[in-house]
C-alpha positions as CSV (number, residue, x, y, z in Angstrom):
1,M,-29.2,-9.5,18.7
2,K,-26.4,-8.5,16.2
3,P,-24.2,-5.6,17.2
4,F,-24.2,-2.4,15.1
5,I,-20.4,-2.4,14.8
6,S,-17.8,-5.2,14.6
7,V,-14.4,-4.1,15.9
8,C,-12.0,-6.5,14.1
9,I,-8.5,-6.9,15.4
10,P,-6.4,-9.2,13.2
11,T,-3.4,-10.4,15.2
12,Y,-0.1,-12.1,14.5
13,N,2.7,-12.1,17.2
14,G,1.2,-8.9,18.6
15,Q,1.8,-9.4,22.3
16,K,3.9,-6.2,22.8
17,Y,1.1,-3.7,22.1
18,L,-2.1,-5.8,22.2
19,K,-3.2,-4.8,25.7
20,D,-3.0,-1.1,24.9
21,T,-5.1,-1.7,21.8
22,L,-7.7,-3.7,23.6
23,D,-7.9,-1.1,26.5
24,S,-8.5,1.7,24.0
25,V,-11.4,-0.2,22.4
26,L,-13.0,-1.2,25.8
27,L,-12.9,2.5,26.9
28,Q,-15.4,3.5,24.1
29,T,-18.3,5.7,25.0
30,Y,-20.3,4.0,22.4
31,K,-21.3,0.5,23.5
32,D,-23.1,-1.4,20.8
33,F,-20.2,-3.4,19.4
34,E,-18.4,-6.7,19.4
35,I,-14.7,-7.3,19.3
36,L,-13.4,-10.1,17.1
37,I,-9.7,-11.0,17.7
38,V,-8.7,-13.2,14.8
39,D,-5.3,-14.7,15.3
40,D,-3.2,-15.9,12.4
41,R,-1.3,-18.7,14.3
42,S,0.8,-16.5,16.6
43,S,3.8,-18.1,18.3
44,D,4.1,-15.6,21.1
45,N,1.6,-14.8,24.0
46,T,-1.0,-13.1,21.8
47,I,-3.6,-15.7,22.3
48,D,-3.1,-15.8,26.1
49,I,-3.6,-12.0,26.3
50,A,-6.7,-12.2,24.0
51,E,-8.3,-15.0,26.0
52,E,-7.5,-13.2,29.3
53,Y,-9.5,-10.1,28.0
54,A,-12.3,-12.3,26.6
55,A,-12.8,-13.9,30.0
56,R,-13.5,-10.4,31.4
57,D,-15.8,-9.1,28.7
58,T,-18.4,-11.1,26.8
59,R,-18.3,-8.8,23.8
60,I,-14.8,-10.2,22.9
61,E,-14.6,-13.4,20.8
62,V,-11.2,-15.0,20.0
63,I,-10.8,-17.0,16.8
64,R,-7.6,-18.8,15.9
65,N,-7.2,-19.6,12.2
66,P,-6.5,-23.3,11.5
67,Q,-3.6,-22.2,9.4
68,N,-1.6,-19.0,8.7
69,L,-3.5,-17.0,6.1
70,G,-1.1,-14.1,5.8
71,L,-1.8,-10.4,6.5
72,V,-4.5,-9.8,3.8
73,G,-5.9,-13.2,4.2
74,N,-6.5,-12.6,7.9
75,W,-8.2,-9.2,7.2
76,N,-10.6,-11.0,4.8
77,R,-11.2,-13.7,7.4
78,C,-12.2,-10.9,9.9
79,I,-14.8,-9.7,7.4
80,E,-16.2,-13.2,6.9
81,L,-16.7,-13.6,10.7
82,A,-18.0,-10.2,11.6
83,N,-21.6,-9.9,12.6
84,G,-22.0,-6.1,12.7
85,E,-23.6,-3.9,10.1
86,W,-20.4,-1.8,10.1
87,I,-16.9,-3.1,10.3
88,K,-14.1,-1.2,12.2
89,F,-10.6,-2.4,12.0
90,V,-8.2,-1.7,14.8
91,F,-4.8,-3.1,14.3
92,Q,-2.9,-4.9,17.1
93,D,-0.4,-2.1,17.6
94,D,-2.8,0.9,17.1
95,M,-5.3,2.7,19.4
96,I,-8.5,4.7,19.1
97,A,-9.8,7.6,21.2
98,P,-12.6,6.9,23.7
99,N,-15.1,8.7,21.5
100,C,-13.9,7.2,18.2
101,L,-16.8,4.8,17.7
102,E,-19.4,7.4,18.9
103,K,-18.2,9.9,16.3
104,L,-18.0,7.4,13.5
105,F,-21.5,6.1,14.4
106,A,-22.9,9.7,14.2
107,A,-21.3,10.0,10.7
108,T,-23.2,7.0,9.4
109,Q,-26.2,9.4,9.1
110,L,-24.3,11.1,6.2
111,G,-25.2,8.2,4.0
112,K,-21.8,7.1,2.8
113,P,-20.7,3.4,3.2
114,I,-17.1,4.4,4.1
115,I,-16.1,6.8,6.8
116,Y,-12.7,7.9,8.1
117,C,-11.3,10.1,10.8
118,R,-7.9,11.7,11.2
119,R,-5.1,10.0,13.0
120,E,-1.8,10.8,14.7
121,F,1.4,8.8,14.9
122,I,3.1,7.1,17.8
123,F,6.8,6.8,17.0
124,E,8.6,4.2,18.9
125,P,12.0,5.2,20.3
126,E,13.9,3.2,17.6
127,T,12.2,5.0,14.7
128,D,14.6,6.6,12.3
129,E,14.3,10.3,11.9
130,E,13.9,10.1,8.2
131,V,11.0,7.7,8.7
132,K,9.3,10.1,11.1
133,I,9.7,13.0,8.6
134,A,8.2,10.8,5.8
135,Y,5.1,10.0,7.8
136,L,4.6,13.5,9.0
137,N,5.0,14.9,5.5
138,H,2.8,12.3,3.9
139,P,-0.3,13.7,2.0
140,S,-2.7,11.9,4.3
141,A,-1.2,13.7,7.3
142,Q,-1.7,17.0,5.5
143,N,-5.5,16.4,5.3
144,P,-5.8,16.5,1.5
145,F,-9.6,17.0,1.6
146,G,-9.4,19.8,4.2
147,D,-12.4,19.8,6.5
148,T,-14.8,18.6,3.9
149,V,-17.2,16.2,5.6
150,N,-18.9,14.7,2.6
151,I,-16.5,13.9,-0.2
152,S,-18.1,13.0,-3.5
153,A,-17.0,10.1,-5.7
154,Q,-15.9,12.6,-8.4
155,Q,-13.7,14.5,-5.9
156,Y,-12.1,11.3,-4.7
157,S,-11.5,10.0,-8.2
158,E,-9.8,13.3,-9.2
159,L,-7.4,13.3,-6.3
160,A,-6.7,9.5,-6.6
161,L,-5.8,10.0,-10.2
162,K,-3.6,13.0,-9.5
163,E,-1.9,11.2,-6.6
164,I,-1.6,7.6,-7.9
165,G,-0.4,5.2,-5.1
166,V,-0.8,7.8,-2.3
167,N,-2.9,6.9,0.7
168,L,-5.4,9.8,1.0
169,V,-7.2,8.8,4.2
170,G,-4.8,6.8,6.4
171,E,-4.6,3.3,7.6
172,P,-7.5,0.9,8.4
173,T,-7.5,2.0,12.1
174,S,-8.8,5.4,10.8
175,I,-11.6,3.8,8.7
176,M,-15.1,2.3,9.2
177,L,-16.9,0.4,6.4
178,H,-20.4,-0.8,5.9
179,R,-20.4,-4.5,5.3
180,N,-22.3,-4.1,2.0
181,V,-19.2,-2.7,0.3
182,F,-17.6,-6.1,0.5
183,Y,-20.5,-7.7,-1.3
184,Q,-20.6,-4.9,-3.9
185,F,-16.8,-4.4,-4.5
186,G,-15.2,-7.6,-3.2
187,L,-12.6,-8.2,-0.5
188,F,-9.1,-6.8,0.1
189,N,-6.7,-7.7,-2.8
190,P,-4.4,-10.5,-1.5
191,H,-1.8,-9.8,-4.2
192,L,-0.9,-6.5,-2.7
193,I,1.5,-6.5,0.3
194,T,1.6,-2.8,1.5
195,I,-1.2,-0.8,-0.2
196,C,-4.1,-3.3,0.1
197,D,-6.0,-0.8,2.4
198,L,-5.2,2.1,0.0
199,E,-6.4,0.1,-3.0
200,F,-9.6,-1.0,-1.3
201,C,-10.6,2.4,0.0
202,T,-10.0,3.8,-3.5
203,R,-12.0,1.1,-5.1
204,V,-15.0,1.9,-2.9
205,A,-14.7,5.7,-2.6
206,I,-14.4,6.4,-6.3
207,N,-17.8,4.8,-6.7
208,T,-19.6,5.9,-3.5
209,G,-17.8,8.9,-2.1
210,I,-16.6,9.0,1.5
211,S,-17.4,10.8,4.7
212,Q,-14.8,12.4,6.9
213,V,-14.9,13.1,10.7
214,P,-12.3,15.9,10.7
215,E,-11.0,15.0,14.2
216,V,-8.0,13.0,15.4
217,L,-9.6,9.8,16.8
218,A,-7.0,7.2,16.0
219,Q,-3.3,6.5,16.7
220,F,-1.1,4.7,14.3
221,R,2.0,3.2,15.8
222,V,5.3,3.3,13.8
223,H,7.9,0.7,14.8
224,G,10.6,-1.5,13.4
225,T,8.7,-4.8,13.5
226,S,5.7,-3.7,11.5
227,M,4.9,-5.3,8.1
228,T,5.7,-2.0,6.4
229,S,9.2,-1.9,8.0
230,F,9.8,-5.5,7.0
231,C,8.8,-4.9,3.4
232,S,11.0,-1.8,3.2
233,K,14.0,-3.8,4.3
234,N,13.4,-7.1,2.6
235,R,10.9,-6.7,-0.2
236,N,11.3,-3.1,-1.4
237,Y,10.9,-4.0,-5.1
238,R,7.7,-5.9,-4.4
239,A,6.3,-3.2,-2.2
240,K,7.3,-0.1,-4.1
241,I,7.4,-1.2,-7.7
242,L,5.0,-4.1,-8.2
243,D,2.3,-2.9,-5.8
244,E,2.1,0.4,-7.8
245,L,2.1,-1.6,-11.0
246,L,-0.8,-3.7,-9.9
247,L,-2.7,-0.6,-8.8
248,I,-2.2,1.0,-12.2
249,H,-3.3,-2.2,-13.9
250,D,-6.6,-2.0,-12.0
251,F,-7.0,1.7,-12.7
252,A,-6.6,0.9,-16.4
253,F,-8.6,-2.3,-16.7
254,H,-10.6,-3.3,-13.6
255,V,-14.4,-2.9,-13.9
256,A,-14.6,-1.2,-10.5
257,Y,-12.3,1.6,-11.6
258,A,-14.5,2.9,-14.5
259,P,-14.9,6.2,-12.6
260,I,-11.1,6.7,-12.6
261,R,-11.0,6.1,-16.3
262,A,-13.9,8.5,-16.9
263,V,-12.0,11.3,-15.0
264,A,-8.8,10.4,-17.0
265,Q,-10.7,11.0,-20.2
266,Q,-11.8,14.4,-19.0
267,Y,-8.2,15.7,-18.7
268,Y,-6.5,17.5,-21.6
269,P,-4.3,15.9,-22.7
270,E,-6.1,12.7,-21.6
271,T,-4.3,10.6,-19.0
272,D,-3.7,7.3,-20.9
273,L,-3.8,4.7,-18.1
274,A,-3.2,1.8,-20.5
275,H,-0.1,3.5,-21.8
276,L,1.0,4.3,-18.2
277,F,0.6,0.6,-17.4
278,D,2.9,-0.3,-20.4
279,Q,5.5,2.1,-19.1
280,K,5.4,0.8,-15.6
281,T,5.6,-2.8,-16.8
282,F,8.7,-1.9,-18.8
283,S,10.3,-0.2,-15.9
284,A,9.6,-3.1,-13.5
285,W,10.9,-5.6,-16.1
286,K,14.0,-3.6,-16.7
287,M,14.7,-3.3,-13.0
288,A,14.3,-7.1,-12.5
289,R,16.5,-7.8,-15.6
290,K,19.3,-5.5,-14.3
291,G,19.2,-6.9,-10.8
292,E,18.2,-3.7,-9.1
293,Y,17.2,-4.2,-5.5
294,S,19.6,-7.2,-5.6
295,N,20.4,-6.7,-1.9
296,E,17.0,-8.4,-1.2
297,E,17.0,-12.1,-0.2
298,F,16.9,-14.6,-3.1
299,A,13.4,-15.7,-2.1
300,F,12.3,-12.1,-2.7
301,S,14.5,-11.3,-5.7
302,P,12.9,-9.0,-8.2
303,H,12.9,-11.6,-11.0
304,I,11.0,-14.1,-8.8
305,E,8.6,-11.4,-7.5
306,L,7.8,-10.3,-11.0
307,E,7.2,-13.9,-12.1
308,K,4.9,-14.5,-9.2
309,V,2.6,-11.6,-9.7
310,S,2.5,-12.2,-13.5
311,K,0.8,-15.5,-12.8
312,F,-2.2,-13.6,-11.3
313,Y,-1.9,-10.7,-13.7
314,P,-1.3,-12.3,-17.1
315,L,-1.6,-8.9,-18.8
316,I,1.9,-8.2,-17.4
317,T,3.4,-11.2,-19.2
318,R,1.5,-10.4,-22.4
319,T,2.7,-6.7,-22.3
320,I,6.3,-7.8,-21.8
321,N,6.1,-10.4,-24.6
322,R,4.2,-8.0,-27.0
323,N,6.8,-5.3,-26.4
324,A,9.9,-7.6,-25.9
325,I,11.6,-6.4,-29.1
326,E,11.0,-2.7,-28.3
327,F,12.1,-3.3,-24.7
328,L,15.3,-5.0,-25.8
329,K,15.9,-2.4,-28.5
330,H,15.6,0.4,-25.9
331,D,17.9,-1.5,-23.6
332,I,20.5,-2.0,-26.4
333,L,20.3,1.7,-27.5
334,Q,20.9,2.8,-23.9
335,K,24.0,0.5,-23.6
336,M,25.3,1.9,-26.9
337,D,24.9,5.4,-25.7
338,L,26.8,4.6,-22.6
339,L,29.5,2.9,-24.6
340,V,29.8,5.9,-26.9
341,T,30.0,8.2,-24.0
342,S,32.6,6.0,-22.4
343,M,34.7,5.8,-25.6
344,K,34.6,9.6,-25.9
345,G,35.9,9.9,-22.4
346,R,38.7,7.4,-23.1
347,I,39.7,9.1,-26.4
348,K,39.9,12.4,-24.6
349,H,42.0,10.8,-21.8
350,F,44.5,9.4,-24.3
351,S,44.6,12.3,-26.7
352,P,48.0,13.6,-25.4
353,V,49.5,10.2,-26.0
354,V,48.0,10.1,-29.5
355,E,49.4,13.6,-30.3
356,Y,52.9,12.4,-29.0
357,M,52.8,9.4,-31.2
358,K,51.8,11.5,-34.2
359,D,54.7,13.8,-33.5
360,R,57.2,10.9,-33.3
361,L,55.9,9.6,-36.5
362,K,56.4,13.0,-38.2
363,T,59.9,13.2,-36.8
364,S,60.8,9.7,-38.0
365,E,59.5,10.6,-41.5
366,K,61.8,13.6,-41.7
367,S,64.8,11.7,-40.6
């Protein structure tokens, strides 16, 4: 008999926190679930820990990918292997409260195919103070929907358009999804590296609405070895600039984002998403051209990153080519303005010398 819920735990070198994660899942008051640990070719003791737990509990199945699929690829692999009617991700360094599945199961009666609960943060000792403040002040931590239990597709669309690129509901450990959403709306987008969960939840919720369990039932761990931390240090241009560009591309053109475009047309003045895409493309192209974020490794240089995503999003290339002359003209005008400003400053700096030379010339004329 198939379980009602599949708890999916995608792993990669997660030995440090995996036991805490598994213990939190096994303590659930709700019992009708399976645990799928899908490992992406870890090189540490992750598999040993997973198999140790699997030997003790028949609900646990350990799968090792034949090759490394990457973060999003492994998430999608979990979905392919899951047997449950509902899919609940719990990441290898996060935890859930003992009544988390029970509360989320009860919320399935509300009729929405996506449900989320509130979460709190576990800050590891090495976490920078600025990082802590950023997480605690993030919109999702401020409960943007209040205590509303049933959030309509229109409500979600309006806030998603107002807060483009902002995670409104938290990380996957806070979310449970009906398996049908993956048939209806596709899988996680493998071309995004930090907002793949945000994008997928938005893609679904703007069409179906979303249910909230307004209780803290999940814990998200913040630490220096997470993918988010890695991208912030080594792929900031890719994570901050290009991920948002790809999201706006989908807002403007993807068929699943028609509800967002409908809301945009209701605004006065209308939010022109296609024009916003052009602007963001120009900004990303200009940053890459100027070598901004140049402290990143050559393998992740802005120019290479932009080139890579353009292969999968040809409209980026077409937009750059179509507007190349305008882009270059804008760039040249900016440089000319800077040159004029610089020359004005130099003239002002040398004006006493100029006045002195003029005086000398006048004196020599008299003599």
